[in-house]
N, C-alpha and C positions, 0 to 999 in steps of 0.2 A: 520718470518711469512711465512706460507704456503698459497700463493697467490691464488692457486686454489682453496683452502679450503675457504678463505675468499671471494672468489667469489660467493660460494654458498648462495642461499637465505635462509633466517631463516625460520622456520616452517609458520609463519604468511606469510611471503612474497610468499613461496611456494603456500600455499592455494589461494592466492589472484591470483597468475598466472594460479592456476589450474581453477578457477571459470573464470577468463577471458576467458580462453581458451575454456571453455564450454558455455560462453555465446555467443563469436564468432560463434561456431558450432549451438548453437541454432538461430542464426540469419539467418545464410545460410540455416538451415532446414525450417524456417519459410518462406523464400523466394521460395524454392523450392515447398513447399508444395502449395503455391498461385499457381505457374507456373504450378504444376501438375493436379491442379482441375480447370484448366481454368480460372482463376479468374485475369484478367488483373489488374494491380496495379502501383502505383508509388508512392516512398518515396519522400514526399514533399519539405523536407529542412533537414538542419542538418546532412547529410550524408557523409560530406566529410573525415572522418576517417574511415567509415565502410569498412569492418566488423571487424578491428583490435581494433577499440576504439568506443565504443558506450556510450556516456555521458550522453543521457537522453531519452526520449520517442522518439519512431519511429513514426513519424507522416506520416501515408499514406492513399493513396485515392483508393477507387473502386467503381464500377456502384453501383447504388441504388439497382439492384436485388442482387448482390453479397453479398453487405452491410448485407443482411439479412441471408446469408449462412455462415458468418465468425463464430458465436459462435459454431455451430455444427463441423467446420472444426477445430478450437483450441480446443473443447473438445474431438476430436478423438485423443487417445495418439500416434498414429502413425504419425500424421502430423509433430511434433517436438519430435522426440523420445527422451526418458527420461525424456520429460517435462511435468508438468500437467498444466492446466488452474485452477489457484486459485482465481483470482478476474475478473469479469466482472462488468464495471462500465458506463452505458448508461449516459454520461454528457449532451447530447444534443439529440434532436429527430433523427439527422443523424450522432451522432458521438458517438463512445464507445471505451472505454479504456480497454485493457486487461492485466494481469499480468500473464506470462507463468513462471513457478520456477521449477528448477531442484536441488535437494540436491547435493552436493558435498562434501562427508564425513560431517563435522560438519558445514559447509558453506551452501549458497544457491547462486546458478546463476539465474539472473532474466532477462526476456526480456518483455518491456513494450510496445506492438505494440498499436498506437492510431489512430483508424481507423475513417474515415469520408466517407459519401457519398454526394459528392459535398459540397460545403461551404456556409451554411447559418448561418445569423445573423439578427436578429430583423426584421424578416418576410420578408427578401430579399435575394435572391439567387446570391451571388456573384460570384461563381465559380461552373461551371457544369461538373461533373465528366465526361461526355460523351467527351466534347471539350478537357479536360485535358488528357484522355487517348488515344484519338486518335492521339496525337502528342508525345507519351513517346519516351524516347530511353534508350539503355540499356549501363551500364557503364561496363568497362573493368574485375570488380570484379563480375560481374554477376546479379545485382540488377537494376531495372528500375527506371528511375527520369524522371520528366516533362521536357518539353522544357523550355528552359531560360525564354521566356516570360511569359509562365504560372507559372512558380516558382516564377519569381518577382512578377506577380499580386498577388498571394495567399500570399505571405510575405510582401508586403505592406500592402494589406487590412488588414492582421491579426494583425500587428504592430501598425497600426494606429488606427483600431479598438480599441485595448487595451489600445491605449494612453501610449503606453511605446515603445519608440525607443531608444536605446543604440546604442554604437559605434559598437559594435559587429553584430548588427543588420543591421547597415548601410554598414559595409563591406560587408555582404552576398549580400545586394542590388546593390552595387558598383560592385561586381565581375560579377554579372547576367546582368547588364548594359553594362559592357564591352564586356560580351560573344555576346549579341544580342542587340546592341544599337537600330536599328530599331524597333525592337520588344518591347522592353522596353519603348521607347518613345511613342509608340502608346497606351501601357497601361496607361501612365500618361496622355495623351491627352484625353484619354477617362473616367478617373476617378477623375482628378484633374480640379479645375476651369480653364477658359481661361487662367487667368494671371499667374498660378502657374507652369506649366510643366517646364519652362526653369529655374525657381528657384529651382524647386524640383531637376531637374536633377545636377544642379550645387551643390546643398546642399549634394546630395548623393555622389558626386565624390570628394567633399573635406571633407567628414565625419563630417558634421556640426550639431552636437547632439543639441545645442542649439537652431537652426534653427527650427528643428522638434518639440521641446517643445514649442517654440514662437507660433508655427502655428499649435499645436495639435487640439483644437476645430474647427479651419477651416478646417482642412484636414478630420475630422470626420464627420463635415456637408456636405463637399463636398461629400464625399463618399456616405453620405446617399442621397443626391440629384442625384447622378450619376447613381443610379440603382433604378427602379421602384419597387414597393412591388410585391410581389406575388398574383395571383388572390385570390379572397375573399374564395372560396372553400379551396384552397391550403394550406391558412393561417389557416382557421378554422381546418382543419385536423392536420396541424403542432400543432395547441395549444391542441388539444385534445390528441395528442401523446404525447405532453410535461406534460399534467397534468395525464396521464396514468403512464410516467415514475416517476414522482415524487411519485404518490401511491405507486408504486413497490418498490421503495427506502424506503418508509415509513414501509410497510407492511414487506419487506424482506431487513432488513438494512445489509450493506456490512462491516460492523465493526466486532470486534472480541473480545470477554471477556474471558481472561484466568485467572484462579486462580491457583496459585502455593502453595502448603501446604507441610509440612515436619517438623520433629524435628530440633532445634537447631543442626548446624554442618552438616545437609544434603547438603548444598550448594545452598540454594534459591536464594542469592543474584547474584552468579557468573551465574546461570541458567538464571535469569530474566534479568541480563545485556545482555546476548548473544542473548536471545529470542529478545529484543527490537532491537538489533543491527542487527540481521539477518532478522527479519520477518519486519521491517521499510519499505522496498521497496514495500511490497503489500498493503500497507494503506497510507491514506495521512497524518495521525497524529499519535502521540503517547500519551498514558497518563497512569500513575502508581498511584495505591492507596495502602497504606498500611492498611491492615485488614480491613479497611470500608471507607466510603466516608469521614468521619468525617465533615459532613455538608458543604463540600468544603473547609475548612480551610486548609492552608499550615501547614505541619508538620515540625517540625526542625530537623528531622532525628536522634533523640536521640536513642541509641543503648541500649537495655535491657541487662545490664551483669548478673542479677541474677533473672531468670525468677520465680523462685519458693521461693523467699527469704521473700516475704510479706505474713503476715496474711492474710487468707480469710477473707472476708466481711461477713456480717450477710446475713439471708436469704432475708430480705425486700430489702436492698441496693444490693444483687444479681439480684433480681428481677427486680428491677429498672432499673440497667445496661443492663440485656439482653433485657427488652422492649426499651430502648434508641438504643440499636444496631439495632434493628428490625426497629424503625423509620428511623434511620440514613440510613439503607441499601436502604429503599424505597425511601426516600427523594432523596438519592444519585443517585439511578436508574432513577428516573423521571428527576431530574434537570441535572444530568451530564452523567451518563453512557449510558442510551439509545441514548439521542441526539449525544452522542459521536459516537455509533454505526451508526447512520444515515450517521454522517459525515465520513464514512470510517475510523474509528480510531481504533488502537490496544489498548485496555485496559486490563492492567495486575494488579493483585491484589497480592501483597506479604501478604501471610495468608489470610483467609476468616472466616466468622462467623463459620465454621464447624471446626476450630480449637478448641474451646471451648468444643466441644464434646469429643475430644481426651484428652486435656491437660487444664482441668478446673482450675487447680492449678496456670496456667500463668496468668487467667484472675481473680485471688482471689475470685474463686467461691468456697462456702462451700462443704466439702465432702457431698456425696449424693445428690448434687444439680441435677434436673433432668428437670428443665424448660427450659434451653436452648435446650434440646433435644425434649421436648414436642412441642416447636413453631419452630423447623428446618423448617418446610415445609412452613412456611409464609415467609422465605427469598429468595429472588429473586437469581435465579441460573446463572451462568456463562455458556459460551458455552462449555468450555473445563476445565476438572479439571487435573492438572498435581500434583502427590503425589511422593515426593523424600523420599529416603530412602537408608540407609547405614547399615554396621554393627554396632551393638550398641559400641562396642569398639572404633570403628574409629569415631562415634560420639563424645565421650568422649575426645578422642584426639584432634578432632579438636575444640570443645567446651567445656572447662573444668569446665562449670558452672553446669553442671548435672553430677548425679552419674551414674555409670554403671547399677545400678538397674532401676533407673529412664529412661534409654535410652532404655533399654530391654523392659519397659512396653510401651514406646512411640512407639518403632517400631511395637510393635505387634498391638497395637491400631489403627496406621496409616494404616497399612497392611489391617486392618478389614474394616475401612472407605474407603479405596481405592475400595474395593469390593461393598461396600454399593453404592458409587458413580458412578461406573463404570469409575473409573478415570484411567488415563495412569499412570502407576506406573513406576517410573525411578530408577534404581539402579545408585547411586552417588560414589559408593565404587568402582567402575571398573575406569579405565583411564578416563581422563577429555575429550578427544575427543570423546571417546565412549558415556559419558554422554550428551554432547552437541549435538552430532548427534542426539542421541534418543529424546532428547527435541525438537529440530526444526521438527523432523519428525512428530511427532503427530498433530501440527497445521496444516502443509502443507498437510497431509492427510484430515483433518476436512474440510479445505478450498477447496479442491479439489472436494471432494465428495459434499459439499454444493452446489458448482458452477454447478457441473454436474447435479444434482438433479434440480435445478433451469431453466437450460437450456432445460432438458428433460420434464419440466411440461410447459414450454412456447412453445413448439412445437405443 
């Protein structure tokens, strides 16, 4: 065995290494951009492996004034060179989640900065950014973190407020308690009931998850009692900001709907699976539909092996089918698709209504049927159309269910449909990596353009 050769990474391993290297550089550029624009910040927690290993979101805090400057900063292509801002999710009035993406061949490197300006929950100001930033410190790798006691307070309040304290959370608290015993004890004395600080410290030091679960409600009540509510005017403004945030999410949802069309053998399944895998970090959830919503019913995944083998239906039955499709699309959009967009979901359609315009025989529509074309404008549209194509002889080689003549007609008609829909046309007859790179480039460009336009409109 050639040891040197066996030590070389596989193509997938190599692309993963490349993605991680790019992500590391994105993080360093992110920190440098904040420093260059005089925006004092701290990374609140979870930074122990940075910048070599970034396993989750980057929780960071800036001042109230700088919080408002962040969208424009991240939208500037020079801030994190090579990366684009593809998502901006304001999940609280003073907290905003960003997604920065940079394409690396057929893969995507992501950075997920989650910003906050102070830490507010339930009408109470738990942690003021001014106090946290005043005592920040710089680690040898070049980024800023809070003082140990400030990080302890943030982490303790966040975990107790969420009602979920696991062993790894307690380990973090224990490390901070060891680093600054006096400061962390002062935090516990201020936030916990008089009878609990010693028990709390002991539970943290011995990593007692059961103790935190047993005292979960007591700790949450103690935290509420330890911090007075903000003034009425401040709470009123926060409530108004929260309603405005929700209205923006409804009017301008952050999800994305992609329809992938193309003849059999064009590689739809491969492209869709890659899209879902690579775009997932830009969204909260994923959902896929085959052709139509099917009124929410789960499908059995049956593969059509002879798409043109059945006799066409009669005109009346075909009209009923087209009508059923349109009803299904609208019910599906109102019940599942648009609500999914509101929840920052990537929705992918494998085929769409418009396939009936190109390949009516597949749907057993009679020769000369025109109703599906007449009613096409009644169907809700996805955000992005991807239409795949390949040389007809290659389609036949991949899928022997269609003849060369049929493949030639389908290729021509799908090309015409791509022009009509202003779709992204992708040649799957080239190399696999080139195909997948083209497939992910289109959604990234769309998301970046949409996010930039929304930031510009908000200014």
